[in-house]
BALOBA-1460 file (C-alpha; in Angstrom, 3 decimals):
// residues 99
<rec num="1" residu="e" x="-48.266" y="45.299" z="169.846"/>
<rec num="2" residu="v" x="-44.864" y="43.706" z="169.622"/>
<rec num="3" residu="e" x="-41.574" y="45.063" z="170.816"/>
<rec num="4" residu="i" x="-38.503" y="44.180" z="168.588"/>
<rec num="5" residu="s" x="-34.982" y="44.011" z="169.796"/>
<rec num="6" residu="s" x="-32.641" y="44.576" z="167.146"/>
<rec num="7" residu="p" x="-29.071" y="42.781" z="167.368"/>
<rec num="8" residu="s" x="-27.313" y="46.585" z="165.771"/>
<rec num="9" residu="t" x="-27.924" y="49.650" z="167.088"/>
<rec num="10" residu="w" x="-27.844" y="51.295" z="163.919"/>
<rec num="11" residu="v" x="-30.657" y="49.890" z="161.573"/>
<rec num="12" residu="v" x="-30.989" y="51.365" z="158.029"/>
<rec num="13" residu="a" x="-33.213" y="49.558" z="156.758"/>
<rec num="14" residu="c" x="-36.610" y="47.522" z="157.013"/>
<rec num="15" residu="a" x="-39.479" y="45.939" z="155.219"/>
<rec num="16" residu="f" x="-42.475" y="44.010" z="155.959"/>
<rec num="17" residu="g" x="-43.028" y="40.723" z="153.941"/>
<rec num="18" residu="p" x="-46.186" y="40.219" z="152.110"/>
<rec num="19" residu="s" x="-47.800" y="38.780" z="155.045"/>
<rec num="20" residu="q" x="-47.657" y="41.097" z="157.132"/>
<rec num="21" residu="n" x="-46.064" y="38.551" z="159.571"/>
<rec num="22" residu="i" x="-42.697" y="38.765" z="158.821"/>
<rec num="23" residu="i" x="-40.155" y="41.745" z="158.927"/>
<rec num="24" residu="a" x="-36.630" y="42.447" z="158.000"/>
<rec num="25" residu="c" x="-33.875" y="44.946" z="159.396"/>
<rec num="26" residu="g" x="-30.266" y="45.325" z="158.259"/>
<rec num="27" residu="g" x="-28.035" y="48.303" z="159.383"/>
<rec num="28" residu="l" x="-24.594" y="48.928" z="160.260"/>
<rec num="29" residu="d" x="-23.634" y="45.433" z="161.478"/>
<rec num="30" residu="n" x="-24.014" y="44.126" z="157.505"/>
<rec num="31" residu="k" x="-26.475" y="41.621" z="158.464"/>
<rec num="32" residu="c" x="-30.262" y="41.726" z="157.714"/>
<rec num="33" residu="t" x="-31.651" y="39.793" z="160.608"/>
<rec num="34" residu="v" x="-35.905" y="38.392" z="159.773"/>
<rec num="35" residu="y" x="-38.188" y="38.577" z="162.571"/>
<rec num="36" residu="q" x="-40.923" y="36.097" z="162.146"/>
<rec num="37" residu="n" x="-44.191" y="35.370" z="163.902"/>
<rec num="38" residu="i" x="-44.680" y="38.993" z="164.667"/>
<rec num="39" residu="s" x="-48.422" y="38.931" z="165.555"/>
<rec num="40" residu="h" x="-47.213" y="36.668" z="168.058"/>
<rec num="41" residu="q" x="-45.674" y="36.533" z="171.319"/>
<rec num="42" residu="s" x="-43.349" y="34.101" z="170.150"/>
<rec num="43" residu="v" x="-40.835" y="36.157" z="167.775"/>
<rec num="44" residu="r" x="-38.920" y="33.895" z="165.753"/>
<rec num="45" residu="k" x="-35.271" y="35.905" z="164.952"/>
<rec num="46" residu="h" x="-32.405" y="34.599" z="162.188"/>
<rec num="47" residu="p" x="-30.001" y="36.373" z="160.435"/>
<rec num="48" residu="v" x="-30.723" y="35.902" z="156.577"/>
<rec num="49" residu="a" x="-28.299" y="38.018" z="154.875"/>
<rec num="50" residu="m" x="-24.575" y="38.979" z="155.577"/>
<rec num="51" residu="h" x="-22.408" y="41.446" z="153.738"/>
<rec num="52" residu="t" x="-19.120" y="43.101" z="154.106"/>
<rec num="53" residu="k" x="-20.576" y="46.618" z="154.640"/>
<rec num="54" residu="f" x="-23.758" y="47.589" z="156.200"/>
<rec num="55" residu="v" x="-27.122" y="46.649" z="154.425"/>
<rec num="56" residu="s" x="-28.803" y="50.165" z="153.433"/>
<rec num="57" residu="a" x="-31.740" y="48.408" z="152.304"/>
<rec num="58" residu="c" x="-34.208" y="45.506" z="152.188"/>
<rec num="59" residu="c" x="-37.356" y="44.394" z="150.502"/>
<rec num="60" residu="f" x="-39.486" y="41.073" z="149.826"/>
<rec num="61" residu="v" x="-39.649" y="40.020" z="146.688"/>
<rec num="62" residu="g" x="-43.068" y="38.467" z="146.080"/>
<rec num="63" residu="s" x="-43.675" y="36.634" z="148.950"/>
<rec num="64" residu="d" x="-42.255" y="36.186" z="152.680"/>
<rec num="65" residu="q" x="-39.723" y="33.509" z="150.595"/>
<rec num="66" residu="e" x="-37.092" y="35.396" z="149.152"/>
<rec num="67" residu="l" x="-35.630" y="38.973" z="150.667"/>
<rec num="68" residu="l" x="-33.762" y="41.419" z="148.149"/>
<rec num="69" residu="t" x="-30.979" y="43.498" z="149.894"/>
<rec num="70" residu="a" x="-28.590" y="46.554" z="149.175"/>
<rec num="71" residu="s" x="-25.157" y="47.422" z="150.973"/>
<rec num="72" residu="g" x="-22.297" y="49.411" z="150.862"/>
<rec num="73" residu="d" x="-20.323" y="46.491" z="149.508"/>
<rec num="74" residu="t" x="-21.696" y="47.309" z="145.889"/>
<rec num="75" residu="k" x="-23.949" y="45.294" z="145.655"/>
<rec num="76" residu="c" x="-27.515" y="43.856" z="145.920"/>
<rec num="77" residu="c" x="-28.781" y="40.038" z="146.643"/>
<rec num="78" residu="l" x="-31.098" y="38.120" z="146.897"/>
<rec num="79" residu="w" x="-31.791" y="35.430" z="149.729"/>
<rec num="80" residu="d" x="-33.864" y="32.484" z="150.874"/>
<rec num="81" residu="v" x="-35.543" y="33.601" z="153.834"/>
<rec num="82" residu="e" x="-35.754" y="30.517" z="155.386"/>
<rec num="83" residu="s" x="-32.384" y="29.034" z="154.749"/>
<rec num="84" residu="g" x="-30.428" y="31.967" z="154.486"/>
<rec num="85" residu="e" x="-28.987" y="31.164" z="150.961"/>
<rec num="86" residu="l" x="-27.428" y="33.391" z="148.710"/>
<rec num="87" residu="l" x="-29.449" y="32.890" z="145.330"/>
<rec num="88" residu="q" x="-28.014" y="35.645" z="143.498"/>
<rec num="89" residu="t" x="-25.707" y="38.666" z="143.320"/>
<rec num="90" residu="f" x="-26.033" y="41.821" z="141.179"/>
<rec num="91" residu="e" x="-22.936" y="43.453" z="140.621"/>
<rec num="92" residu="g" x="-21.045" y="45.959" z="138.656"/>
<rec num="93" residu="h" x="-21.916" y="49.044" z="141.134"/>
<rec num="94" residu="t" x="-19.178" y="51.369" z="140.671"/>
<rec num="95" residu="a" x="-20.025" y="52.881" z="144.372"/>
<rec num="96" residu="e" x="-22.138" y="52.096" z="147.798"/>
<rec num="97" residu="v" x="-25.867" y="51.049" z="146.634"/>
<rec num="98" residu="l" x="-28.237" y="52.852" z="148.617"/>
<rec num="99" residu="r" x="-31.767" y="51.564" z="147.471"/>
């Protein structure tokens, strides 16, 4: 059992990576943080995604290497987990993206 402390008091979205050794959590702090090596005592934490409004959803795409986020800023974004680089933005939504 591993306890993970979140940088945000309000976690809205959470996702396990396909390896089951990585978790992404996002919320009202406008970012999505990734926790790696969750099956070990040395959990590595780093922010991956940053939006201008809350993160409402997140999921890993195909592997532990890419993360898709949805936000109250009307955008969905695809991120490289390791570097935090924004790979693609999906725009055109007329309201908050909740799922």
